[in-house]
ZADREN-693815 format. One record per residue (C-alpha): residue number from 0; residue in one letter; z, y, x. Coordinates in nm, 4 decimals, always signed. Example, Ala and Ser with C-alpha at 12.3 -4.5 7.8 and 13.67 -1.06 7.14 Angstrom:
REM ZADREN-693815
 pos code       zz       yy       xx
   0    A  +0.7800  -0.4500  +1.2300
   1    S  +0.7140  -0.1060  +1.3670
REM end
This chain:
REM ZADREN-693815
 pos code       zz       yy       xx
   0    X  -0.0110  -1.7943  +0.1770
   1    X  -0.2476  -1.6460  -0.0854
   2    X  -0.1206  -1.5914  -0.4352
   3    X  -0.1583  -1.9017  -0.6508
   4    X  -0.4538  -1.8622  -0.8889
   5    X  -0.4570  -2.1018  -1.1809
   6    X  -0.7834  -2.2956  -1.2082
   7    X  -0.8930  -2.5876  -1.4186
   8    X  -1.1249  -2.8832  -1.3754
   9    X  -1.3050  -3.0752  -1.6486
  10    X  -1.3156  -3.4505  -1.5910
  11    X  -1.4793  -3.7354  -1.7765
  12    X  -1.2251  -4.0051  -1.8598
  13    X  -1.2681  -4.3679  -1.9672
  14    X  -1.2348  -4.4181  -2.3461
  15    X  -1.2271  -4.0415  -2.4111
  16    X  -1.5126  -3.8821  -2.6021
  17    X  -1.4458  -3.5297  -2.4759
  18    X  -1.3816  -3.4146  -2.1230
  19    X  -1.0191  -3.3668  -2.0179
  20    X  -0.9110  -3.0312  -1.8782
  21    X  -0.6613  -3.0601  -1.5916
  22    X  -0.4901  -2.7808  -1.3927
  23    X  -0.5649  -2.7356  -1.0251
  24    X  -0.4936  -2.4387  -0.7999
  25    X  -0.7022  -2.2572  -0.5449
  26    X  -0.3949  -2.0779  -0.4119
  27    X  -0.2142  -2.3720  -0.2556
  28    X  -0.1735  -2.3852  +0.1242
  29    X  -0.4373  -2.5494  +0.3388
  30    X  -0.3561  -2.8960  +0.4710
  31    X  -0.2833  -2.8486  +0.8442
  32    X  -0.4566  -3.0578  +1.1079
  33    X  -0.1494  -3.2668  +1.2054
  34    X  -0.1016  -3.3638  +0.8405
  35    X  -0.4695  -3.4512  +0.8048
  36    X  -0.4431  -3.6727  +1.1120
  37    X  -0.1419  -3.8458  +0.9585
  38    X  -0.3314  -3.9041  +0.6331
  39    X  -0.6264  -4.0394  +0.8292
  40    X  -0.3983  -4.3003  +0.9844
  41    X  -0.2619  -4.3907  +0.6407
  42    X  -0.6114  -4.4374  +0.4980
  43    X  -0.7317  -4.6385  +0.7994
  44    X  -0.4217  -4.8591  +0.7920
  45    X  -0.4525  -4.9190  +0.4173
  46    X  -0.8167  -5.0218  +0.4451
  47    X  -0.7342  -5.2523  +0.7354
  48    X  -0.4402  -5.4218  +0.5629
  49    X  -0.6283  -5.4643  +0.2348
  50    X  -0.9547  -5.5614  +0.4115
  51    X  -1.1711  -5.3226  +0.2161
  52    X  -1.4606  -5.1088  +0.3412
  53    X  -1.3448  -4.7867  +0.1731
  54    X  -1.0137  -4.6064  +0.1752
  55    X  -1.0296  -4.2488  +0.0488
  56    X  -0.8246  -3.9396  -0.0240
  57    X  -1.0182  -3.7158  -0.2584
  58    X  -0.9634  -3.3523  -0.3523
  59    X  -1.0453  -3.1770  -0.6789
  60    X  -1.2098  -2.8373  -0.6959
  61    X  -1.3023  -2.6573  -1.0180
  62    X  -1.6501  -2.8125  -1.0015
  63    X  -1.6480  -3.1093  -0.7649
  64    X  -1.4679  -3.4169  -0.6431
  65    X  -1.4703  -3.4054  -0.2633
  66    X  -1.3965  -3.6708  -0.0027
  67    X  -1.1093  -3.5148  +0.1900
  68    X  -1.0277  -3.8173  +0.4105
  69    X  -1.2450  -4.1293  +0.4518
  70    X  -1.1387  -4.4449  +0.6329
  71    X  -1.3144  -4.5165  +0.9586
  72    X  -1.3975  -4.8707  +0.8576
  73    X  -1.7146  -5.0735  +0.8915
  74    X  -1.9314  -5.0591  +0.5814
  75    X  -1.7710  -4.7477  +0.4292
  76    X  -2.0524  -4.5648  +0.2470
  77    X  -1.8393  -4.2502  +0.2066
  78    X  -1.7713  -3.9846  +0.4666
  79    X  -1.5587  -3.6704  +0.4831
  80    X  -1.6897  -3.3740  +0.2836
  81    X  -1.9147  -3.5827  +0.0590
  82    X  -1.8856  -3.4525  -0.2966
  83    X  -2.0102  -3.5119  -0.6497
  84    X  -2.0191  -3.2912  -0.9540
  85    X  -1.7316  -3.3485  -1.1964
  86    X  -1.8035  -3.4743  -1.5455
  87    X  -2.0237  -3.7690  -1.4477
  88    X  -1.7595  -4.0368  -1.5007
  89    X  -1.6369  -4.1309  -1.1525
  90    X  -1.3370  -4.3623  -1.1090
  91    X  -1.1212  -4.0841  -0.9691
  92    X  -1.1929  -3.8598  -1.2677
  93    X  -1.0176  -4.1054  -1.4980
  94    X  -0.7219  -4.1366  -1.2590
  95    X  -0.6873  -3.7587  -1.2383
  96    X  -0.7349  -3.7107  -1.6122
  97    X  -0.4822  -3.9751  -1.7135
  98    X  -0.2460  -3.8959  -1.4240
  99    X  -0.1600  -4.2571  -1.3491
 100    X  -0.2942  -4.5394  -1.1404
 101    X  -0.5978  -4.7430  -1.2378
 102    X  -0.7215  -5.0858  -1.1367
 103    X  -1.0773  -5.1957  -1.2117
 104    X  -1.1059  -5.5692  -1.1415
 105    X  -1.4804  -5.6034  -1.1673
 106    X  -1.7159  -5.3253  -1.2690
 107    X  -1.9743  -5.5792  -1.3874
 108    X  -1.7374  -5.6983  -1.6586
 109    X  -1.6833  -5.3468  -1.8009
 110    X  -1.9423  -5.1778  -2.0208
 111    X  -1.8043  -4.8398  -1.9161
 112    X  -1.7881  -4.9022  -1.5423
 113    X  -2.0890  -5.1218  -1.4729
 114    X  -2.3169  -4.8188  -1.4689
 115    X  -2.0708  -4.5820  -1.3004
 116    X  -2.2202  -4.3226  -1.0621
 117    X  -2.1236  -4.5246  -0.7559
 118    X  -2.2610  -4.8583  -0.8768
 119    X  -2.5692  -4.8182  -0.6527
 120    X  -2.3328  -4.8301  -0.3539
 121    X  -2.2284  -5.1820  -0.4529
 122    X  -1.8624  -5.1100  -0.5224
 123    X  -1.7267  -5.3861  -0.7537
 124    X  -1.3509  -5.3162  -0.7540
 125    X  -1.1394  -5.0009  -0.7502
 126    X  -0.7695  -4.9198  -0.7145
 127    X  -0.6567  -4.5566  -0.7257
 128    X  -0.3508  -4.3348  -0.7713
 129    X  -0.3317  -3.9630  -0.8597
 130    X  -0.2024  -3.7179  -0.5986
 131    X  -0.0196  -3.4195  -0.7468
 132    X  +0.1514  -3.1099  -0.6187
 133    X  +0.5179  -3.0756  -0.7072
 134    X  +0.4379  -2.8335  -0.9910
 135    X  +0.2089  -3.0895  -1.1576
 136    X  -0.1221  -2.9422  -1.0486
 137    X  -0.3699  -3.2006  -0.9272
 138    X  -0.4669  -3.2360  -0.5638
 139    X  -0.6875  -3.5430  -0.6011
 140    X  -0.6558  -3.9193  -0.5619
 141    X  -0.5765  -4.1906  -0.3116
 142    X  -0.8009  -4.4920  -0.3666
 143    X  -0.9622  -4.7988  -0.2171
 144    X  -1.2956  -4.9570  -0.3119
 145    X  -1.4596  -5.2848  -0.2192
 146    X  -1.7883  -5.4614  -0.2823
 147    X  -1.5988  -5.7742  -0.3938
 148    X  -1.4314  -5.8555  -0.7229
 149    X  -1.0582  -5.7894  -0.7592
 150    X  -0.8579  -5.8895  -0.4575
 151    X  -0.5752  -5.6409  -0.5152
 152    X  -0.2444  -5.8238  -0.5475
 153    X  +0.0734  -5.6638  -0.6807
 154    X  +0.1838  -5.6135  -0.3202
 155    X  -0.1304  -5.4131  -0.2541
 156    X  -0.0728  -5.2018  -0.5639
 157    X  +0.2822  -5.1340  -0.4409
 158    X  +0.1454  -5.0440  -0.0962
 159    X  -0.0929  -4.7879  -0.2440
 160    X  +0.1936  -4.6447  -0.4528
 161    X  +0.4162  -4.6107  -0.1475
 162    X  +0.1477  -4.4374  +0.0584
 163    X  +0.0680  -4.2113  -0.2356
 164    X  +0.4370  -4.1137  -0.2514
 165    X  +0.4285  -4.0280  +0.1212
 166    X  +0.1275  -3.8012  +0.0691
 167    X  +0.2953  -3.6225  -0.2248
 168    X  +0.6106  -3.5792  -0.0156
 169    X  +0.3938  -3.4145  +0.2504
 170    X  +0.2582  -3.1747  -0.0129
 171    X  +0.6112  -3.0974  -0.1271
 172    X  +0.7137  -3.0281  +0.2337
 173    X  +0.4075  -2.8079  +0.2838
 174    X  +0.4943  -2.5912  -0.0175
 175    X  +0.8554  -2.5656  +0.0963
 176    X  +0.7448  -2.4666  +0.4459
 177    X  +0.5106  -2.1970  +0.3129
 178    X  +0.7822  -2.0589  +0.0861
 179    X  +1.0253  -2.0548  +0.3783
 180    X  +0.7703  -1.8734  +0.5946
 181    X  +0.7261  -1.6143  +0.3201
 182    X  +1.1012  -1.5616  +0.2957
 183    X  +1.1253  -1.5300  +0.6726
 184    X  +0.8473  -1.2710  +0.6643
 185    X  +1.0355  -1.0769  +0.3973
 186    X  +1.3541  -1.1053  +0.6024
 187    X  +1.1662  -0.9846  +0.9084
 188    X  +1.0546  -0.6761  +0.7152
 189    X  +1.4141  -0.6139  +0.6070
 190    X  +1.5348  -0.6471  +0.9660
 191    X  +1.2627  -0.4076  +1.0801
 192    X  +1.3771  -0.1604  +0.8149
 193    X  +1.7385  -0.1885  +0.9313
 194    X  +1.6314  -0.1411  +1.2930
 195    X  +1.4347  +0.1660  +1.1867
 196    X  +1.7466  +0.3124  +1.0232
 197    X  +1.9543  +0.2366  +1.3319
 198    X  +1.6940  +0.4045  +1.5524
 199    X  +1.6878  +0.7160  +1.3330
 200    X  +2.0662  +0.7457  +1.3175
 201    X  +2.1134  +0.6984  +1.6902
 202    X  +1.8382  +0.9513  +1.7591
 203    X  +2.0416  +1.1913  +1.5463
 204    X  +2.3518  +1.0993  +1.7441
 205    X  +2.1758  +1.1596  +2.0760
 206    X  +2.0730  +1.5045  +1.9545
 207    X  +2.4339  +1.5830  +1.8588
 208    X  +2.5604  +1.4669  +2.1983
 209    X  +2.3089  +1.6938  +2.3678
 210    X  +2.4148  +1.9947  +2.1610
 211    X  +2.7850  +1.9224  +2.2081
 212    X  +2.7407  +1.8836  +2.5823
 213    X  +2.6654  +2.2566  +2.5917
 214    X  +3.0093  +2.3283  +2.4446
 215    X  +3.2072  +2.1498  +2.7175
 216    X  +3.4287  +2.3916  +2.9059
 217    X  +3.7485  +2.2041  +3.0024
 218    X  +3.9073  +1.8585  +3.0275
 219    X  +4.0589  +1.8761  +2.6774
 220    X  +3.7252  +1.9774  +2.5289
 221    X  +3.5603  +1.6756  +2.6920
 222    X  +3.8240  +1.4399  +2.5521
 223    X  +3.7818  +1.5690  +2.1970
 224    X  +3.4032  +1.5558  +2.2121
 225    X  +3.4069  +1.2006  +2.3480
 226    X  +3.6395  +1.0947  +2.0672
 227    X  +3.4071  +1.2523  +1.8100
 228    X  +3.1060  +1.0780  +1.9616
 229    X  +3.2954  +0.7491  +1.9647
 230    X  +3.3853  +0.8022  +1.5998
 231    X  +3.0236  +0.8690  +1.4972
 232    X  +2.9008  +0.5641  +1.6866
 233    X  +3.1665  +0.3541  +1.5161
 234    X  +3.0625  +0.4870  +1.1736
 235    X  +2.6980  +0.3952  +1.2291
 236    X  +2.7833  +0.0600  +1.3861
 237    X  +3.0276  -0.0351  +1.1125
 238    X  +2.7852  +0.0165  +0.8260
 239    X  +2.5083  -0.1708  +1.0068
 240    X  +2.7483  -0.4565  +1.0719
 241    X  +2.8107  -0.4671  +0.6969
 242    X  +2.4371  -0.4472  +0.6296
 243    X  +2.3865  -0.7497  +0.8530
 244    X  +2.6495  -0.9400  +0.6571
 245    X  +2.4712  -0.8619  +0.3279
 246    X  +2.1270  -0.9536  +0.4590
 247    X  +2.0052  -0.6028  +0.5297
 248    X  +1.9082  -0.5172  +0.1721
 249    X  +2.2178  -0.3520  +0.0244
 250    X  +2.5167  -0.1704  +0.1636
 251    X  +2.8675  -0.3147  +0.1310
 252    X  +3.0857  -0.2210  -0.1642
 253    X  +3.1767  +0.1407  -0.0967
 254    X  +3.5517  +0.1375  -0.1647
 255    X  +3.6232  -0.1430  +0.0848
 256    X  +3.3960  -0.0029  +0.3538
 257    X  +3.5167  +0.3588  +0.3285
 258    X  +3.8843  +0.2573  +0.3427
 259    X  +3.8154  +0.0564  +0.6570
 260    X  +3.6285  +0.3487  +0.8103
 261    X  +3.9099  +0.5951  +0.7327
 262    X  +4.1634  +0.3581  +0.8871
 263    X  +3.9639  +0.3454  +1.2120
 264    X  +3.9378  +0.7242  +1.2293
 265    X  +4.3114  +0.7751  +1.1797
 266    X  +4.3914  +0.5179  +1.4488
 267    X  +4.1627  +0.6939  +1.6961
 268    X  +4.2813  +1.0527  +1.6430
 269    X  +4.6421  +1.0435  +1.5239
 270    X  +4.9761  +0.9308  +1.6564
 271    X  +5.1474  +1.0231  +1.3313
 272    X  +5.0869  +0.8750  +0.9903
 273    X  +4.8562  +1.0333  +0.7378
 274    X  +4.9209  +0.9552  +0.3741
 275    X  +4.5909  +0.8480  +0.2248
 276    X  +4.5114  +0.8518  -0.1464
 277    X  +4.1975  +0.6716  -0.2571
 278    X  +4.0199  +0.6699  -0.5900
 279    X  +3.6841  +0.5166  -0.5037
 280    X  +3.4679  +0.3328  -0.7518
 281    X  +3.3323  -0.0002  -0.6195
 282    X  +2.9776  +0.1304  -0.5890
 283    X  +2.6988  -0.0498  -0.4064
 284    X  +2.4546  +0.2127  -0.2855
 285    X  +2.1301  +0.1734  -0.0900
 286    X  +2.1724  +0.1945  +0.2880
 287    X  +1.9822  +0.5239  +0.3094
 288    X  +2.2502  +0.6754  +0.0834
 289    X  +2.5634  +0.4919  +0.1944
 290    X  +2.5206  +0.5798  +0.5643
 291    X  +2.5009  +0.9598  +0.5141
 292    X  +2.8009  +0.9343  +0.2782
 293    X  +3.0001  +0.7546  +0.5458
 294    X  +2.9053  +1.0071  +0.8128
 295    X  +3.0025  +1.2979  +0.5854
 296    X  +3.3447  +1.1468  +0.5151
 297    X  +3.3878  +1.0729  +0.8850
 298    X  +3.3155  +1.4372  +0.9739
 299    X  +3.5492  +1.5714  +0.7022
 300    X  +3.8351  +1.3504  +0.8194
 301    X  +3.7757  +1.4339  +1.1837
 302    X  +3.7830  +1.8047  +1.0991
 303    X  +4.1082  +1.7673  +0.9017
 304    X  +4.2785  +1.5715  +1.1783
 305    X  +4.1709  +1.8166  +1.4484
 306    X  +4.2458  +2.1428  +1.2673
 307    X  +4.4298  +2.1055  +0.9352
 308    X  +4.7667  +1.9465  +1.0063
 309    X  +4.9233  +2.1654  +1.2745
 310    X  +5.2764  +2.2320  +1.1501
 311    X  +5.2288  +2.0136  +0.8398
 312    X  +5.5189  +1.7691  +0.8052
 313    X  +5.3616  +1.5302  +0.5578
 314    X  +4.9832  +1.5295  +0.6121
 315    X  +4.7860  +1.3936  +0.3202
 316    X  +4.4209  +1.3254  +0.2471
 317    X  +4.2798  +1.2278  -0.0883
 318    X  +3.9329  +1.0882  -0.1412
 319    X  +3.7726  +1.0453  -0.4799
 320    X  +3.4213  +0.9003  -0.5187
 321    X  +3.2769  +0.8388  -0.8628
 322    X  +2.9471  +0.7946  -1.0366
 323    X  +2.8469  +0.9629  -1.3594
 324    X  +2.5032  +0.8839  -1.4930
 325    X  +2.2469  +0.9497  -1.2224
 326    X  +2.4754  +1.1305  -0.9790
 327    X  +2.7608  +1.0514  -0.7415
 328    X  +3.0437  +1.2926  -0.6625
 329    X  +3.2468  +1.2882  -0.3407
 330    X  +3.5666  +1.4912  -0.3721
 331    X  +3.7600  +1.5241  -0.0458
 332    X  +4.0889  +1.7120  -0.0103
 333    X  +4.3614  +1.7627  +0.2482
 334    X  +4.6950  +1.9513  +0.2281
 335    X  +4.6457  +2.1270  +0.5586
 336    X  +4.6431  +2.4908  +0.6655
 337    X  +4.3139  +2.5601  +0.4910
 338    X  +3.9959  +2.7303  +0.5982
 339    X  +3.9793  +3.0760  +0.7578
 340    X  +3.9399  +3.3597  +0.5109
 341    X  +3.5974  +3.4442  +0.6486
 342    X  +3.4705  +3.0836  +0.6408
 343    X  +3.1092  +3.0508  +0.5239
 344    X  +2.9494  +2.7059  +0.5444
 345    X  +2.6008  +2.8588  +0.5622
 346    X  +2.6894  +3.0458  +0.8828
 347    X  +2.9220  +2.7914  +1.0420
 348    X  +2.8321  +2.6966  +1.4014
 349    X  +3.0723  +2.3999  +1.4097
 350    X  +2.8904  +2.0790  +1.4990
 351    X  +3.0780  +1.8856  +1.2307
 352    X  +3.0045  +2.1444  +0.9595
 353    X  +2.6383  +2.1609  +1.0557
 354    X  +2.6206  +1.7830  +1.0351
 355    X  +2.7880  +1.7763  +0.6915
 356    X  +2.5435  +2.0379  +0.5657
 357    X  +2.2431  +1.8522  +0.7083
 358    X  +2.3526  +1.5156  +0.5655
 359    X  +2.4085  +1.6726  +0.2230
 360    X  +2.0533  +1.8094  +0.2339
 361    X  +1.9335  +1.4611  +0.3325
 362    X  +2.0964  +1.3318  +0.0120
 363    X  +1.9372  +1.6162  -0.1882
 364    X  +2.2888  +1.7119  -0.2917
 365    X  +2.5012  +2.0224  -0.3362
 366    X  +2.7939  +2.1139  -0.1100
 367    X  +3.0955  +2.3263  -0.2006
 368    X  +3.4143  +2.4096  -0.0079
 369    X  +3.7146  +2.5209  -0.2147
 370    X  +4.0265  +2.6922  -0.0783
 371    X  +4.3053  +2.5212  -0.2690
 372    X  +4.6333  +2.4708  -0.0754
 373    X  +4.4322  +2.3088  +0.2004
 374    X  +4.0654  +2.2206  +0.2072
 375    X  +3.8740  +2.0717  -0.0802
 376    X  +3.5113  +1.9680  -0.0393
 377    X  +3.2920  +1.8594  -0.3295
 378    X  +2.9517  +1.7009  -0.2774
 379    X  +2.7272  +1.5920  -0.5660
 380    X  +2.4002  +1.4091  -0.5103
 381    X  +2.1521  +1.2096  -0.7229
 382    X  +2.1106  +0.8308  -0.7082
REM end
């Protein structure tokens, strides 16, 4: 649907010296064919019941009053797409300008109406109602005309009102439908974005599997590698499950999600308990940040579980994540055996370490490993 552009129409109104300015919009949705067919039936039925030659639905443009629907009745001098310039004092201009129904019993008895622009067509009586969009902008009118003097009973006036209400309900439905379509389009874009992220992350995972496959040399090695692959798949799947639950636009609250992730990792790799200490601020980060964070933490924990706790009676891991201004700090620490004396992250060939380094670069962050009665890793990145 095009953006709504506010427009105005100037109409000449009975008993008003100056023209009335009324709001219309050129940005409203087009009336679909099925709805037009429905309105045609309404107009034809109205003209038949009221025994008049002309039943009309008109539409306002900035310059003209157009016949949008004309009854297919004998003697109707109007047809679809006929139009007249606004400001000449037509019946429907007064209805639109005053925004309420109007009944003209006999044009010959009114000084204002006896010389109206449609007098040459022989129309003696008029009954019309305004048709408005839900926001108050004018669509046009619903009216009937006849070459006889007033034959419009109160029941007929009520009939016109009821049909007018049906038409306005259709307009309300049409706006709602267009808005829903727009939201669905936006949601579709969000889903496409999520699918794009999933594709990228699983492409990364496939690359890691290929590289790790070259390191397989025995049954135990295969088991460990499969567990690591399973863990990475679970990390990616878990965050995208949470993204789905939040509509695909924001990641879940970090403290809840990370604790759940850590619990899964421990269950997969350990038969003994690990004492976990968390100090995680309840941050909500964009998906393109939260997923690398989760993968980094997953790799750090996997590395600790595989290598750090041999001979450690009370294994512990602490995880602190905080935000300060425009940066987030991840501080990870275990009480394990520590890193080798010659450890250098820049030269490490470990798949997990290479992944941590690459993900930190993806976050445009800094990475530091500290030897401090175990392993401490500090990552700082901008948000």
